[in-house]
N, C-alpha and C positions, 0 to 999 in steps of 0.2 A: 200453876203447874211447875213453875221454876223451883219452888221449894221441894217438891217431890223429886225432881231431877237432882237437886243437891244432895238429898238424902240417899238416893240410889248410888250416886258417885261415891259418897262416904262409905257406904256398905261395900261396894265393889272394890274400892281401894284398900279397905281393911281386910276383906276376905281373900282377895287375890286368887279367885277361882271361879269357874263357871257355876252358875246358880240357876235352879229352876224357879219359875214364878212363885210357887208356894213358899220356897225358902227365902226368896228375895223379899216377899211381902212380910214374912215373919221377922226378918232382920230389920226391915224398914220400920216396922211397928215398934221395935225396941227403941228406936231413936225418936219417932213421932207416932204415938198411938192412934192419931186421927187418920192416918193413911188407910184408904180402902182399896180393894182390888181393882175396880174399874178405872179410877183415876191413875193408879199405878200402871195398868196396862197401856193407857193412853200415853203416859209419860215415857214408858220404855219404848213404845213404837216411835214416838217423836225423836227419842235419843238415837235409835237405830238409824232413822232417816238422816239425822244430822251428823252421824258418825261418832258420837261420843260413847256409844254402846254397841257391842257386836252381838249378833245372833248366831247361834249354832244349834243344829238339830241332828239328833241321832236317827231320825226317821220316825221315832215314836215319842220322843221327848224333846222339848225345846229348852235351850239354855241361853243365858245371857252372860256376857263377859266383857271386860274392857278390851278395846281393839288392840290387837297385837299381843295380848297376854297368852302365855303358854298354859296348857292344861296341866294340872298336877299329874305326876306319874301314875300310870294305870288307868287314866280316864280316856285315853284315845282309842 
């Protein structure tokens, strides 16, 4: 799972914005095509628990972001 966490951090640092799970999966697959949705969900949950990833919900949609990162204009 450490490898998936590394890929997630690479994607989040590169994109610098909030991402939905489907977009995060798509970007992670560009780096490592073997990544699947279920292990990615487990990795993101663990990262939220350890504080290396932040969770944000609009009520209907869940987003992931780096802790302390600002949302791009117009996304609040």
